[in-house]
VOMARTI-969825 format. One record per residue (C-alpha): residue number from 1; residue in three letters; chain; z negated, y, x negated. Coordinates in steps of 0.25 Angstrom, whole numbers. Layout:
<atoms>
- torro | semar | marfi | pz | py | px
- NUM | ala | A | Z | Y | X
...
</atoms>
This chain:
<atoms>
- torro | semar | marfi | pz | py | px
- 1 | met | A | 49 | -44 | 6
- 2 | asn | A | 55 | -39 | -7
- 3 | lys | A | 52 | -27 | -15
- 4 | lys | A | 64 | -20 | -12
- 5 | phe | A | 62 | -21 | 3
- 6 | leu | A | 48 | -17 | 2
- 7 | asn | A | 51 | -4 | -6
- 8 | ile | A | 61 | 0 | 4
- 9 | leu | A | 52 | -3 | 16
- 10 | cys | A | 41 | 5 | 9
- 11 | ala | A | 51 | 17 | 7
- 12 | ala | A | 55 | 16 | 22
- 13 | ala | A | 40 | 17 | 25
- 14 | gly | A | 38 | 29 | 16
- 15 | leu | A | 49 | 36 | 23
- 16 | val | A | 43 | 33 | 37
- 17 | leu | A | 30 | 38 | 32
- 18 | ala | A | 36 | 51 | 26
- 19 | ala | A | 43 | 53 | 39
- 20 | ala | A | 30 | 52 | 47
- 21 | met | A | 23 | 61 | 37
- 22 | phe | A | 34 | 71 | 39
- 23 | phe | A | 35 | 71 | 54
- 24 | ser | A | 19 | 71 | 55
- 25 | ala | A | 19 | 84 | 46
- 26 | gly | A | 26 | 91 | 57
- 27 | thr | A | 14 | 89 | 66
- 28 | phe | A | 4 | 96 | 57
- 29 | pro | A | -2 | 109 | 62
- 30 | asp | A | 4 | 122 | 58
- 31 | arg | A | -9 | 126 | 50
- 32 | ala | A | -6 | 113 | 41
- 33 | glu | A | 7 | 118 | 35
- 34 | ala | A | 3 | 114 | 21
- 35 | ala | A | -1 | 100 | 25
- 36 | thr | A | 12 | 99 | 33
- 37 | arg | A | 20 | 103 | 20
- 38 | tyr | A | 12 | 93 | 12
- 39 | val | A | 15 | 81 | 21
- 40 | val | A | 30 | 85 | 22
- 41 | phe | A | 30 | 85 | 7
- 42 | leu | A | 23 | 71 | 6
- 43 | ser | A | 32 | 65 | 17
- 44 | gly | A | 44 | 70 | 9
- 45 | leu | A | 39 | 65 | -4
- 46 | leu | A | 36 | 51 | 3
- 47 | ala | A | 50 | 51 | 9
- 48 | cys | A | 57 | 54 | -5
- 49 | leu | A | 49 | 43 | -12
- 50 | ser | A | 52 | 33 | -1
- 51 | leu | A | 66 | 36 | -1
- 52 | ala | A | 66 | 35 | -17
- 53 | leu | A | 59 | 21 | -15
- 54 | met | A | 69 | 17 | -4
- 55 | ala | A | 81 | 21 | -13
- 56 | gln | A | 76 | 14 | -25
- 57 | phe | A | 75 | 1 | -18
- 58 | ala | A | 86 | 2 | -8
- 59 | phe | A | 98 | 0 | -18
- 60 | lys | A | 90 | -10 | -27
- 61 | asp | A | 93 | -25 | -26
- 62 | ser | A | 82 | -33 | -21
- 63 | asp | A | 76 | -41 | -32
- 64 | gly | A | 70 | -51 | -22
- 65 | glu | A | 56 | -48 | -28
- 66 | arg | A | 46 | -52 | -17
- 67 | ile | A | 33 | -44 | -15
- 68 | arg | A | 20 | -51 | -17
- 69 | trp | A | 10 | -43 | -8
- 70 | val | A | -3 | -50 | -13
- 71 | val | A | -3 | -54 | -27
- 72 | asn | A | -18 | -59 | -27
- 73 | arg | A | -23 | -63 | -13
- 74 | arg | A | -38 | -63 | -18
- 75 | thr | A | -37 | -49 | -23
- 76 | phe | A | -29 | -44 | -11
- 77 | leu | A | -40 | -50 | -2
- 78 | phe | A | -51 | -44 | -9
- 79 | thr | A | -44 | -31 | -9
- 80 | val | A | -43 | -32 | 6
- 81 | val | A | -58 | -36 | 8
- 82 | ala | A | -62 | -24 | -1
- 83 | ser | A | -53 | -14 | 7
- 84 | val | A | -59 | -19 | 20
- 85 | leu | A | -73 | -18 | 14
- 86 | phe | A | -70 | -4 | 10
- 87 | val | A | -66 | 0 | 24
- 88 | leu | A | -78 | -6 | 30
- 89 | leu | A | -88 | 0 | 20
- 90 | leu | A | -82 | 14 | 21
- 91 | asn | A | -89 | 20 | 32
- 92 | phe | A | -102 | 12 | 29
- 93 | ala | A | -103 | 14 | 14
- 94 | gly | A | -95 | 27 | 13
- 95 | phe | A | -82 | 30 | 5
- 96 | phe | A | -87 | 31 | -9
- 97 | leu | A | -96 | 19 | -9
- 98 | ser | A | -85 | 10 | -2
- 99 | ser | A | -74 | 16 | -10
- 100 | gly | A | -82 | 13 | -23
- 101 | phe | A | -85 | -1 | -19
- 102 | tyr | A | -70 | -3 | -15
- 103 | met | A | -64 | 2 | -27
- 104 | phe | A | -73 | -6 | -36
- 105 | val | A | -71 | -19 | -29
- 106 | leu | A | -56 | -17 | -28
- 107 | gly | A | -55 | -14 | -42
- 108 | trp | A | -63 | -27 | -45
- 109 | ile | A | -54 | -35 | -36
- 110 | leu | A | -42 | -30 | -42
- 111 | gly | A | -46 | -34 | -56
- 112 | phe | A | -53 | -22 | -63
- 113 | arg | A | -65 | -29 | -69
- 114 | asp | A | -72 | -18 | -77
- 115 | lys | A | -83 | -13 | -68
- 116 | met | A | -85 | 0 | -76
- 117 | trp | A | -71 | 4 | -74
- 118 | leu | A | -71 | 0 | -60
- 119 | leu | A | -83 | 9 | -57
- 120 | ile | A | -78 | 20 | -65
- 121 | gly | A | -65 | 20 | -58
- 122 | thr | A | -71 | 19 | -44
- 123 | leu | A | -81 | 30 | -47
- 124 | gly | A | -71 | 39 | -53
- 125 | leu | A | -61 | 37 | -41
- 126 | leu | A | -73 | 39 | -31
- 127 | gly | A | -77 | 51 | -39
- 128 | phe | A | -63 | 57 | -38
- 129 | val | A | -62 | 55 | -23
- 130 | tyr | A | -76 | 61 | -21
- 131 | ile | A | -73 | 74 | -29
- 132 | val | A | -59 | 76 | -24
- 133 | phe | A | -60 | 71 | -9
- 134 | val | A | -74 | 73 | -5
- 135 | arg | A | -79 | 85 | -13
- 136 | phe | A | -66 | 93 | -15
- 137 | leu | A | -58 | 89 | -3
- 138 | ala | A | -70 | 86 | 6
- 139 | val | A | -64 | 73 | 12
- 140 | pro | A | -75 | 66 | 20
- 141 | val | A | -77 | 52 | 16
- 142 | pro | A | -86 | 41 | 23
- 143 | val | A | -100 | 43 | 17
- 144 | gly | A | -106 | 30 | 23
- 145 | leu | A | -120 | 27 | 17
- 146 | trp | A | -120 | 40 | 9
- 147 | gly | A | -123 | 48 | 21
- 148 | ala | A | -117 | 61 | 25
</atoms>
């Protein structure tokens, strides 16, 4: 599979997703009019961006560049294992403990060797998620060992 074909395929998938979003917005209840308009806006934006991507590559000659899906098999395998562990630990250990472990380990796997910056980045991102989503928006997250 070459890059041109993949970009056109992704653009077509974006158009299908935009159409699905647009038609599903019509099924929202009347009391959710603002949400309906927002979903219609997002579907229109996705459709425009997908059309732009498709137009960009539709008339371009294929350079024959092959896509290499996995650059480093070891890194890919460790990422898959870390992702599976994250999903398995989510309900047991809770969102924040599992996410902190996942982000730190994934950063290490991907080559970030400065433990202090990994810790600062992980804690900063989790702090942002906590403040915005848990405290401000009241989004429930799995608590796991922390209790309710």
